N, C-alpha and C positions, 0 to 999 in steps of 0.2 A: 504493500500500500504506500502510495506517495504521500508526502507531507501535505500537499494541497488537498488530497482526498480526505486525509485525517482532519484537517482544519474545517473543511466544509461539513464534514459529518458532525464535528463538535458544535458548529453553529446551528445545525439542524436540531441537535439534541437540546441546546440552550433555548432555541425558539419554542420547542415543544414544552419544555419545563415552564417557560414564562407564560405560555398559553394555558397550562394546566397546573395551577398552583397546588392542587390537591396531590399531584404526583411529586411535588418538590421534596417532601419528607422521605419518600421511598428512594430517591436517587442520591440523596446526600448521606 
């Protein structure tokens, strides 16, 4: 996996977490 793929994936995860506050506790 390239660094760009990794960064884009992290951004997607962060966006999902921000859109679903209830999931925040599970991921942290």
